[in-house]
C-alpha positions in Angstrom: 136.4 97.8 77.5 135.1 97.0 74.1 131.4 96.8 73.4 131.6 93.1 72.5 133.3 92.3 75.8 130.7 94.3 77.6 127.9 92.4 75.8 129.4 89.1 76.9 129.6 90.3 80.5 125.9 91.2 80.4 124.8 87.9 79.1 127.2 85.9 81.2 124.8 85.3 84.1 122.1 84.0 81.8 124.6 81.8 80.0 125.8 80.4 83.3 122.2 79.7 84.4 121.5 77.9 81.1 124.7 75.9 81.4 124.1 74.8 85.0 120.3 74.1 84.7 120.1 72.8 81.1 123.4 71.9 79.4 125.0 70.1 82.3 121.9 68.0 83.2 121.3 67.1 79.6 124.9 66.0 79.1 124.8 64.0 82.3 121.6 62.3 81.3 123.1 61.4 77.8 126.2 60.0 79.5 124.0 58.1 82.0 122.0 56.5 79.1 125.2 54.6 78.1 125.6 53.1 81.6 123.8 50.7 83.8 123.1 53.4 86.4 120.7 52.0 89.0 119.9 52.1 92.7 123.3 50.5 93.5 125.1 53.3 91.7 123.2 55.8 93.9 124.9 54.2 96.9 128.4 54.0 95.3 129.3 55.5 91.9 132.0 52.8 91.6 129.1 50.4 90.8 128.4 52.2 87.5 129.4 50.4 84.4 129.7 51.7 80.8 127.5 49.4 78.6 127.4 51.4 75.4 124.1 51.1 73.4 122.8 48.3 75.4 120.0 50.4 77.0 118.8 51.5 73.5 119.0 47.9 72.1 117.0 46.7 75.1 114.3 49.2 74.5 113.9 47.9 70.9 113.2 44.5 72.4 110.7 45.7 75.1 107.1 45.2 74.0 105.8 47.7 76.6 108.0 50.4 75.1 106.5 49.9 71.7 103.0 49.9 73.3 103.8 53.1 75.0 105.2 54.6 71.8 102.0 53.7 69.9 99.8 55.1 72.7 101.8 58.3 72.6 101.6 58.6 68.8 97.8 58.0 68.9 97.5 60.8 71.5 99.6 63.2 69.4 97.9 62.4 66.1 94.4 62.7 67.5 94.9 65.3 70.3 97.0 67.9 68.5 94.5 68.7 65.7 91.6 68.6 68.2 93.4 71.0 70.6 94.4 73.4 67.8 90.9 73.3 66.2 89.2 73.9 69.6 91.6 76.8 70.3 91.1 78.4 66.9 87.3 78.0 67.1 87.1 79.5 70.6 89.4 82.4 69.6 87.3 83.2 66.5 84.1 83.2 68.6 85.7 85.5 71.1 87.0 87.8 68.4 83.6 88.0 66.7 81.9 91.5 67.0 78.7 89.8 68.0 80.3 88.2 71.1 79.3 89.6 74.5 81.0 89.3 77.9 84.3 88.6 76.2 86.3 89.2 79.4 84.2 86.6 81.3 84.5 84.0 78.6 88.2 84.5 78.1 88.7 83.9 81.8 86.3 80.9 82.0 87.9 79.2 79.0 91.5 79.9 80.2 90.7 78.7 83.8 91.3 75.0 83.2 94.9 75.7 82.1 95.8 77.1 85.6 93.6 74.6 87.5 95.6 71.8 89.3 95.3 68.4 87.6 94.2 66.7 90.8 91.1 68.9 91.1 90.4 68.5 87.4 90.8 64.7 87.7 88.3 64.5 90.6 85.7 66.3 88.5 86.4 64.3 85.3 86.3 61.0 87.1 82.8 61.9 88.2 81.8 63.1 84.7 83.2 59.8 83.2 81.7 57.5 85.8 80.0 54.5 84.3 76.8 54.7 86.3 76.6 58.2 87.7 78.6 60.2 85.2 76.9 63.2 83.5 78.4 62.2 80.1 76.7 58.8 80.2 73.5 60.4 81.3 73.7 62.7 78.3 74.3 59.7 76.0 71.2 58.0 77.4 69.1 60.8 75.7 70.3 59.4 72.4 69.6 55.8 73.4 73.3 55.1 73.8 74.2 52.7 76.6 76.7 53.6 79.4 80.3 53.6 78.4 83.1 52.5 80.8 85.3 55.4 79.8 88.2 54.7 82.1 87.9 50.9 82.3 87.4 49.9 78.7 90.6 49.7 76.6 88.8 51.0 73.6 87.7 54.2 75.3 90.4 54.9 77.9 92.7 56.9 75.6 89.9 58.8 73.9 88.8 59.9 77.4 92.3 61.0 78.2 92.4 63.0 74.9 89.1 64.6 75.8 90.4 65.6 79.2 93.7 67.0 77.8 92.0 69.0 75.1 89.6 70.6 77.5 92.3 71.4 80.0 94.9 72.8 77.7 93.2 74.4 74.7 92.7 77.8 76.5 96.5 78.5 76.4 96.6 78.4 72.6 93.3 80.2 72.4 94.8 83.3 74.1 97.7 83.2 71.7 95.5 82.8 68.6 93.1 85.5 69.9 95.9 87.9 70.1 96.8 87.1 66.5 93.2 87.5 65.3 93.0 90.9 67.0 96.1 92.0 65.1 94.6 91.3 61.6 93.6 94.6 60.0 89.9 95.0 59.8 90.3 96.7 56.4 91.2 93.4 54.8 87.9 91.9 55.8 86.0 95.0 54.7 87.7 94.9 51.3 87.0 91.2 50.9 83.3 91.7 51.7 83.1 94.5 49.1 84.6 92.1 46.6 81.9 89.6 47.4 83.9 87.1 49.5 81.8 85.0 51.8 82.8 84.0 55.4 84.7 80.8 54.3 86.6 82.7 51.6 87.6 85.3 54.2 88.7 82.7 56.6 90.7 80.8 54.0 92.4 83.7 52.2 92.8 86.2 55.1 92.6 84.6 58.5 94.6 81.4 57.9 97.5 83.0 55.9 97.8 85.8 58.5 97.8 83.3 61.4 100.1 80.8 59.6 103.3 81.7 61.6 101.4 81.7 64.9 99.6 78.4 64.0 103.0 76.9 63.3 104.4 77.9 66.6 101.2 76.7 68.4 101.3 73.4 66.6 105.0 72.8 67.6 104.4 73.7 71.2 101.2 71.6 71.4 102.9 68.6 69.7 105.8 68.8 72.2 103.4 69.0 75.1 101.4 66.0 73.9 104.5 63.9 73.4 105.2 64.5 77.1 101.8 63.2 78.3 102.2 61.9 81.8 100.1 63.5 84.5 96.7 62.7 83.0 97.1 58.9 82.7 99.1 58.8 85.9 96.2 60.4 87.9 93.2 59.0 85.9 94.1 55.5 84.9 97.6 54.6 86.3 98.5 53.4 82.8 95.5 51.0 82.5 93.4 49.3 81.4 95.5 46.7 79.6 98.4 49.3 79.4 96.4 51.3 76.8 97.2 54.6 78.5 100.9 53.9 79.2 102.8 56.7 77.4 106.6 57.0 76.7 107.0 59.4 79.6 104.9 57.2 81.9 107.2 54.3 80.8 110.2 56.4 81.5 108.9 57.3 85.0 108.4 53.6 85.8 111.9 52.7 84.6 113.5 55.5 86.6 111.5 55.8 89.8 109.8 52.4 90.1 112.5 50.0 89.0 115.4 52.5 89.6 116.9 51.8 86.2 118.0 55.3 85.6 120.3 54.5 82.7 117.4 52.9 80.9 115.1 55.8 81.8 117.7 58.3 80.3 117.8 56.3 77.1 113.9 56.5 76.9 114.2 60.3 77.3 116.6 60.6 74.4 114.5 58.3 72.2 111.5 60.6 72.9 113.6 63.6 72.1 114.5 62.1 68.7 110.8 61.5 67.9 109.9 65.1 68.9 112.7 66.5 66.8 111.6 64.5 63.7 108.0 65.6 64.1 109.1 69.2 64.5 111.1 69.0 61.3 108.1 67.4 59.6 105.9 70.3 60.7 108.5 72.9 59.5 108.7 71.2 56.1 105.0 71.1 55.7 104.8 74.8 56.7 107.4 75.7 54.0 105.7 73.6 51.4 102.4 75.3 52.2 103.9 78.8 52.0 105.6 77.9 48.7 102.2 76.7 47.3 
C-alpha cells in the first residue's frame, strides 16, 4: 500500500463525516431554495415544484427582509468593533504586571460566554426594566430620565448590542490574552529604553504582533454577529416595530412559522453571500494595512 493511499484511508472517516453533515445538507438547502418547498411538500414530495430564482426575487420585494438586513448590518457595524475593543481592553488589563487575582478575573469575564442565554435574559430584562432596572437607576444619578430599553424602537437594538457584547467578549478576550502573553517582553524593554511611551509601544509592538490574531477574531466575531438570533428572540421577539428583526430571525419565521422552507433556504444563502463579501473586505483591509 502506497503512503498516499494510506493517507486517504486515514482521512476517509473525517471526509465522510464532513460530506454527510455539511456538504449534503448545504447542497440540499441550495436545491431547496429553487423550489416552493413548504408544509405540503413535507407530506408528499410530489408537491414540490421547481421555481428557479422566484424565492430570491420575492425577497427583493419583501420590505421586512430589507428591514431585517438593515437591522443586522447595524448590529454588525456597531457590535463588532465594540466587542473586539472590549476583548482587547480586558486582555490587556489581565496581561498587565500590575493585575492581581488574574485567574479569578479570567474566569469571571469568561463566565457569560458559557452561561445559558435564558438565564442571562432574565437578569438583563431586570437590569433594563423601565421602572425597576438598575441601569435606569444609575442614569438617574446623572439626571437622565428612565429609558424604555426594550420597548422604544430607538433603544431596542442598542440594548441588544450591549447584551451581546457583554455575553460574548470573553471568548475573544481569552484568544487575545494568549496572543499578548506570547509577545516577547524584550521588545517592550527595548522600546522603553529608546524612550517609547505606552501608546507608542501599543501601536508599534502590540498591534502589529496581534494583527493576525485580530484578523481571525474579527472574522469570527463578524460571522457570529451576522447570525444574531437568540438575543432578539428571547428579549424582544423582533419588536418593537420590527427594529430587532434580523436576517436569521426572518429566516426562522419563514421556515418554522410560515413553513416556507424554500424561501427560508434562499434567505440563508443571501446571508452567506453578505458574510462572504464582508470577509473578503476584511481580508483586503488587512492586506492593505500590512502593505502600508
